C-alpha positions in Angstrom: 0.1 -0.1 0.2 1.5 3.5 -0.9 1.3 6.3 1.5 2.0 9.9 0.4 3.5 12.6 2.7 1.7 16.2 2.3 4.1 18.5 0.8 4.1 21.8 2.7 3.8 24.8 0.4 4.3 27.6 3.2 8.2 27.7 3.1 8.2 28.3 -0.8 5.3 31.4 -0.1 7.4 32.6 3.0 9.5 34.8 0.8 6.5 36.2 -1.3 4.8 36.7 2.0 7.6 39.1 3.7 7.5 40.9 0.2 3.8 41.4 0.2 3.8 42.6 3.6 6.6 45.4 3.0 5.1 45.9 -0.1 1.5 46.4 0.5 1.4 49.7 3.1 3.5 51.2 0.3 1.1 50.4 -2.5 -2.1 51.3 -0.3 -0.5 54.3 0.6 0.3 55.4 -2.9 -3.0 54.5 -4.0 -3.9 57.7 -5.8 -4.6 57.1 -9.5 -1.3 58.0 -10.9 0.1 55.4 -8.1 -2.0 52.7 -9.2 0.9 50.8 -10.5 2.0 49.9 -7.3 -1.0 48.2 -6.0 -1.1 46.3 -9.5 2.3 45.7 -8.7 1.3 43.8 -5.5 -1.5 41.7 -7.0 1.1 40.4 -9.5 3.6 39.7 -6.7 0.9 37.6 -4.9 -0.3 35.8 -8.4 3.1 34.9 -9.1 3.7 33.4 -5.4 0.7 31.7 -5.7 1.4 29.8 -8.8 5.1 29.1 -7.7 3.9 27.2 -4.7 1.3 25.4 -6.7 4.0 24.1 -9.2 6.2 23.3 -6.6 4.0 21.3 -4.6 2.5 19.7 -8.0 5.8 18.8 -8.9 7.2 17.3 -6.0 5.9 13.5 -3.8 7.1 11.8 -1.3 5.8 8.4 -0.6 6.2 4.7 1.2 5.5 1.6 0.0 5.7 -1.7 1.5 9.2 -2.1 0.5 10.7 1.2 -0.4 10.9 5.0 0.4 10.3 6.9 -2.8 11.0 10.6 -3.9 9.5 12.1 -7.3 10.6 15.4 -8.6 9.3 17.3 -11.8 6.3 18.6 -13.5 7.3 18.0 -17.2 10.1 15.9 -16.6 10.1 13.3 -13.8 13.1 12.3 -11.5 12.4 9.1 -9.2 14.3 7.9 -6.4 13.8 5.0 -4.3 15.6 3.6 -1.4 14.7 0.2 0.1 13.3 0.2 3.7 15.8 -2.5 4.3 18.6 -0.5 3.7 17.8 2.4 5.7 20.0 3.1 8.9 18.9 6.2 10.1 16.1 9.0 9.6 17.0 12.6 10.8 14.2 15.2 10.9 15.2 18.6 9.9 13.1 21.5 11.1 13.8 25.3 11.0 12.1 27.2 14.0 9.1 28.4 11.8 8.7 24.8 10.4 8.3 24.1 14.5 5.8 26.6 14.6 3.7 25.5 11.8 4.5 21.9 11.8 6.6 21.2 9.0 9.9 19.7 8.2 12.4 17.7 6.1 13.6 14.1 6.2 17.0 12.8 5.8 17.5 9.2 5.0 20.7 7.8 5.1 21.3 4.1 4.1 23.9 1.4 3.2 25.3 1.7 -0.2 23.0 5.0 -1.2 23.1 8.4 -0.9 21.6 10.6 1.5 18.3 11.8 0.5 16.4 15.0 1.6 12.8 15.2 1.1 11.4 18.5 0.5 9.2 20.1 3.2 6.5 17.9 4.4 3.7 18.2 6.9 4.1 16.4 10.1 7.2 15.0 9.4 7.3 12.9 12.8 4.2 10.9 11.6 5.9 10.3 8.3 9.0 9.2 10.1 7.0 6.9 12.3 5.2 5.4 9.2 8.6 4.6 7.6 10.0 3.3 10.7 6.9 0.7 11.2 7.3 0.0 7.2 10.7 -0.8 7.8 10.4 -2.9 10.9 7.7 -4.9 9.2 9.8 -5.9 6.2 12.5 -7.2 8.5 10.2 -9.1 10.4 9.1 -10.5 7.4 12.3 -11.5 6.3 
């Protein structure tokens, strides 16, 4: 059974959120007819931010099956990396301060004979780590 982790869009939106917080008061303060371009520029920034976050979220996937953990990236071309559950030695959780506040983080999988793979920022990384650990233990017990 394939179980997917939810990709968190907030880390990709943060630069745009900060830019719009700084830019909106300027746009509103200068909202006279001759400065309508400032408000239009703010609307364009917000639109670009939403499209950017949607494309990034659409183009990334992290999943666990009964035998492997996989990472898919790309919208038009796909790159797929899978790591066997029996090869995973450790799983590290990386959460920045804002990630701890809003419940997102990245996982780093270290395995025997494989590369160190980072996931994109996912929602509730502790729960996904527990799912992967449980599946790995089930795989080892079945072998």
